[in-house]
C-alpha positions as CSV (number, residue, x, y, z in Angstrom):
1,M,-54.1,-30.6,47.1
2,I,-53.5,-31.1,50.8
3,P,-50.9,-33.8,51.6
4,P,-52.7,-37.0,52.8
5,D,-50.7,-37.1,56.0
6,K,-51.6,-33.6,57.1
7,S,-54.5,-33.5,59.5
8,A,-57.3,-31.0,58.9
9,P,-58.1,-28.5,61.6
10,P,-61.3,-28.7,63.7
11,P,-64.3,-27.4,61.8
12,D,-65.2,-23.7,62.3
13,L,-68.9,-23.9,63.0
14,R,-70.9,-20.7,63.4
15,I,-74.4,-19.5,63.3
16,I,-74.7,-16.7,60.7
17,D,-77.5,-14.3,59.6
18,I,-78.7,-16.0,56.5
19,A,-79.0,-12.6,54.7
20,K,-75.2,-12.5,54.7
21,I,-74.9,-15.8,52.9
22,H,-74.9,-15.8,49.1
23,P,-75.1,-18.7,46.6
24,H,-72.8,-18.9,43.6
25,E,-74.9,-21.5,41.7
26,E,-78.6,-22.2,41.1
27,H,-80.2,-24.9,43.2
28,D,-81.1,-28.2,41.6
29,S,-84.9,-28.6,41.7
30,Q,-84.5,-32.4,41.2
31,R,-82.8,-32.4,44.6
32,S,-84.2,-29.4,46.4
33,E,-87.8,-30.2,46.1
34,P,-87.7,-33.6,47.9
35,L,-85.1,-32.2,50.4
36,L,-87.5,-29.4,51.3
37,K,-90.2,-31.9,52.2
38,L,-87.7,-33.8,54.4
39,L,-86.5,-30.6,56.2
40,Q,-90.1,-29.6,56.9
41,K,-90.4,-32.6,59.2
42,A,-86.8,-32.8,60.5
43,E,-85.8,-31.8,64.0
44,Y,-82.0,-31.6,63.5
45,L,-79.6,-30.0,61.0
46,T,-77.5,-33.0,60.0
47,N,-74.8,-31.6,57.6
48,P,-74.2,-27.8,57.7
49,P,-73.7,-25.9,54.5
50,I,-70.1,-24.9,54.0
51,V,-69.3,-21.2,53.2
52,A,-66.2,-19.1,52.5
53,P,-65.6,-15.5,53.5
54,M,-66.0,-13.1,50.6
55,G,-65.3,-9.8,52.3
56,D,-67.4,-7.2,54.2
57,G,-68.8,-9.8,56.5
58,Q,-70.4,-11.7,53.7
59,F,-70.1,-15.4,52.8
60,V,-70.4,-17.5,49.7
61,V,-71.9,-21.0,49.7
62,M,-69.3,-23.4,48.6
63,D,-71.2,-26.6,49.3
64,G,-74.9,-26.9,50.2
65,A,-76.7,-24.8,47.6
66,N,-79.8,-26.9,47.8
67,R,-79.8,-26.9,51.6
68,Y,-79.3,-23.1,51.7
69,H,-82.2,-22.7,49.2
70,C,-84.5,-24.9,51.4
71,F,-83.7,-23.0,54.6
72,R,-84.5,-19.7,52.8
73,E,-87.8,-21.2,51.6
74,L,-88.6,-22.3,55.2
75,G,-88.0,-18.8,56.5
76,F,-84.8,-19.4,58.6
77,K,-83.2,-16.1,59.7
78,H,-80.1,-17.8,61.2
79,L,-78.2,-20.8,59.8
80,L,-75.5,-23.0,61.2
81,V,-72.7,-23.3,58.7
82,Q,-69.1,-24.4,58.5
83,V,-66.7,-21.6,57.5
84,A,-63.6,-22.6,55.4
85,A,-61.5,-20.0,53.7
86,Y,-60.2,-20.6,50.2
87,D,-56.7,-19.6,51.2
88,S,-56.7,-21.9,54.2
89,G,-54.9,-24.7,52.4
90,H,-57.8,-27.0,53.3
91,V,-60.1,-26.3,50.3
92,D,-59.8,-27.8,46.8
93,L,-61.9,-26.5,44.0
94,N,-62.8,-28.8,41.1
95,V,-65.9,-29.5,39.0
96,W,-68.5,-32.1,38.7
97,Q,-69.4,-33.7,35.3
98,H,-73.0,-34.4,34.5
99,V,-74.4,-37.8,33.3
100,I,-77.6,-37.4,31.4
101,S,-80.2,-40.3,31.5
102,D,-83.8,-40.9,30.7
103,W,-83.9,-39.1,27.4
104,T,-82.9,-39.6,23.8
105,Q,-79.7,-38.4,22.1
106,E,-81.8,-37.0,19.3
107,G,-84.1,-35.1,21.6
108,F,-81.2,-33.7,23.5
109,A,-79.3,-32.6,20.4
110,D,-82.5,-31.0,18.9
111,A,-83.1,-29.1,22.2
112,L,-79.5,-27.7,22.2
113,D,-79.8,-26.6,18.6
114,Q,-82.8,-24.5,19.5
115,L,-81.0,-22.5,22.2
116,P,-80.4,-18.8,21.2
117,D,-76.9,-17.5,21.3
118,V,-75.5,-21.0,21.6
119,Q,-73.6,-22.7,18.8
120,V,-73.2,-26.5,18.9
121,V,-70.3,-27.9,16.9
122,R,-70.2,-31.7,16.2
123,A,-66.5,-32.0,17.0
124,W,-64.1,-31.8,19.9
125,D,-62.8,-28.3,20.6
126,H,-60.7,-27.6,23.7
127,T,-61.7,-23.9,23.5
128,A,-65.4,-24.7,23.9
129,V,-67.3,-23.7,27.0
130,S,-68.4,-27.3,27.5
131,Q,-67.9,-30.6,25.8
132,I,-70.6,-33.3,25.5
133,L,-69.6,-36.9,24.9
134,L,-72.5,-39.0,23.5
135,H,-73.1,-42.7,24.2
136,D,-72.9,-43.5,20.5
137,G,-69.4,-42.0,20.3
138,G,-70.4,-38.6,19.0
139,V,-69.0,-35.3,20.4
140,M,-70.6,-31.9,20.7
141,S,-68.8,-28.7,21.7
142,I,-70.7,-25.7,23.1
143,H,-69.7,-22.2,21.9
144,G,-70.9,-18.7,22.4
145,A,-70.0,-15.4,24.2
146,N,-67.7,-16.3,27.2
147,E,-65.4,-13.4,27.7
148,T,-66.7,-12.8,31.2
149,V,-67.8,-15.1,34.0
150,E,-71.3,-13.7,33.6
151,E,-71.5,-14.6,29.9
152,R,-70.0,-18.1,30.4
153,N,-72.3,-18.9,33.3
154,R,-75.4,-17.7,31.5
155,M,-74.6,-20.0,28.6
156,L,-73.9,-22.9,30.8
157,R,-77.2,-22.3,32.7
158,A,-79.0,-22.5,29.4
159,V,-77.4,-25.8,28.4
160,V,-77.9,-27.4,31.8
161,G,-81.5,-26.2,31.9
162,V,-82.3,-28.1,28.8
163,Y,-81.7,-31.5,30.4
164,Q,-82.4,-30.6,34.0
165,R,-86.0,-30.1,32.9
166,Q,-86.4,-33.1,30.7
167,A,-83.9,-35.7,31.8
168,K,-82.2,-37.2,34.9
169,L,-79.1,-35.5,36.0
170,S,-76.4,-37.4,37.9
171,R,-73.1,-35.9,39.1
172,T,-69.8,-37.6,38.8
173,S,-66.1,-36.8,39.0
174,I,-65.3,-39.4,36.3
175,T,-64.4,-38.0,32.9
176,D,-63.7,-41.3,31.1
177,P,-66.8,-42.3,29.1
178,N,-65.6,-45.9,29.1
179,L,-66.0,-46.0,32.8
180,I,-69.3,-44.0,32.8
181,W,-71.4,-46.1,30.4
182,P,-71.2,-49.4,32.5
183,L,-72.0,-47.5,35.6
184,Y,-75.0,-45.7,34.0
185,P,-76.4,-48.1,31.4
186,D,-79.3,-45.7,30.6
187,A,-77.1,-42.7,30.1
188,I,-77.1,-40.9,26.7
189,A,-74.4,-38.3,27.3
190,L,-71.6,-37.1,29.6
191,V,-71.2,-33.3,29.9
192,L,-67.7,-32.0,30.8
193,F,-67.3,-28.5,32.3
194,P,-64.4,-26.1,32.6
195,R,-62.3,-25.6,35.7
196,Y,-63.0,-22.6,37.9
197,Q,-60.9,-20.5,40.3
198,P,-62.0,-19.2,43.7
199,E,-62.3,-15.7,42.4
200,D,-64.8,-17.0,39.7
201,I,-67.0,-18.4,42.5
202,I,-66.9,-15.2,44.5
203,E,-67.6,-13.1,41.5
204,A,-70.5,-15.3,40.5
205,A,-72.0,-14.8,44.0
206,K,-71.4,-11.0,44.1
207,H,-73.0,-10.4,40.7
208,E,-75.6,-13.2,41.0
209,A,-74.1,-14.6,37.8
210,F,-74.9,-18.1,39.0
211,L,-73.4,-21.3,37.8
212,P,-75.8,-24.1,36.8
213,P,-76.6,-26.5,39.7
214,G,-74.0,-29.2,40.5
215,V,-71.0,-27.9,38.5
216,S,-68.6,-26.6,41.1
217,R,-67.1,-29.2,43.4
218,H,-65.5,-28.1,46.7
219,I,-63.5,-30.7,48.6
220,I,-63.3,-29.6,52.2
221,H,-60.6,-31.2,54.3
222,G,-62.1,-31.5,57.8
223,R,-65.8,-31.4,56.7
224,A,-68.3,-31.6,59.6
225,L,-70.9,-34.3,59.1
226,K,-73.7,-35.7,61.2
227,V,-73.7,-32.7,63.4
228,N,-77.4,-33.1,64.3
229,Y,-77.9,-29.6,65.8
230,P,-81.5,-28.9,66.9
231,F,-83.4,-26.8,64.5
232,A,-85.4,-25.3,67.4
233,L,-82.2,-23.5,68.6
234,L,-81.8,-21.9,65.1
235,R,-85.4,-20.9,64.8
236,D,-85.5,-19.2,68.2
237,M,-85.9,-15.5,67.5
238,Q,-85.9,-14.4,71.1
239,T,-82.2,-15.3,71.5
240,S,-79.6,-13.0,70.0
241,L,-77.2,-14.2,67.4
242,E,-74.3,-13.6,69.8
243,A,-75.9,-15.7,72.5
244,K,-76.7,-18.4,70.0
245,N,-73.1,-18.7,69.0
246,E,-72.0,-18.7,72.6
247,Y,-74.3,-21.7,73.3
248,L,-73.1,-23.4,70.1
249,Q,-69.5,-23.2,71.2
250,Q,-70.4,-24.7,74.6
251,W,-72.4,-27.4,72.8
252,I,-69.3,-28.3,70.8
253,R,-67.2,-28.4,73.9
254,D,-69.6,-30.7,75.6
255,K,-69.5,-33.0,72.5
256,L,-65.7,-33.0,72.7
257,I,-65.7,-33.8,76.4
258,G,-68.2,-36.6,75.8
259,R,-66.0,-38.0,73.0
260,S,-68.8,-37.7,70.5
261,I,-66.6,-36.1,67.8
262,R,-64.3,-38.4,65.8
263,Y,-61.9,-37.4,63.0
264,Y,-61.4,-39.6,60.0
265,A,-58.4,-38.7,57.9
266,E,-59.0,-41.1,55.1
267,S,-61.2,-40.6,51.9
268,T,-64.5,-42.2,52.3
269,Y,-67.6,-43.4,50.4
270,Q,-71.0,-42.8,52.2
271,F,-73.8,-45.1,51.3
272,D,-76.8,-43.5,53.1
273,E,-77.2,-40.3,51.2
């Protein structure tokens, strides 16, 4: 974790060939479908996806899987991203937990029992691939083949797919159910996930052994927000990628000269998502 008194560097903003960008997780249809409709009408890229180098000129999406998916669907060839290396000291890798609402505990448990190659144990087990805390106080542990990242992610995708299709999925960093239930009064369960390492994220991208949506949580110190870069400049196929990046750097310099860029070092909550 970066010390709170250590300033983050300026964001490394680049325009990259979208074919060199690879997801490590599936997109969340509950989020990507409405986002796609918004982006079809939007004129500016507000918050660039964040990527990390993974070798050979390729990049893995750390944050922004739904935005990346939408840009691919919209036919973008070039994409403005923020590049942040895992070994920079300014990236923390954690996980999101999932709060499940708008379903019944019985329906959820029955659906899990029907998954092939997944064993559900009604007890806490720290060796499990995932733990599920029920609102009524019950516990379920998810077991199955998990010797490789591919096997573990495949099983997690199956589990998340059960409630992604039939319930409401909310992400949270809170792991204490006593704090979750008052915040989500309609919740039926809290799903807890294992921790990942950067190499797990890169391997998932390289082998397309995707994580379920909304599990990995990347904290980027010095994240670029509210960039508002014109989509028309990204869509322009007459201008070379090199020229686009030269213009981007001049655009950033003009923003700095105009004092349009401000750095906030403190942790924040944003209320207009």
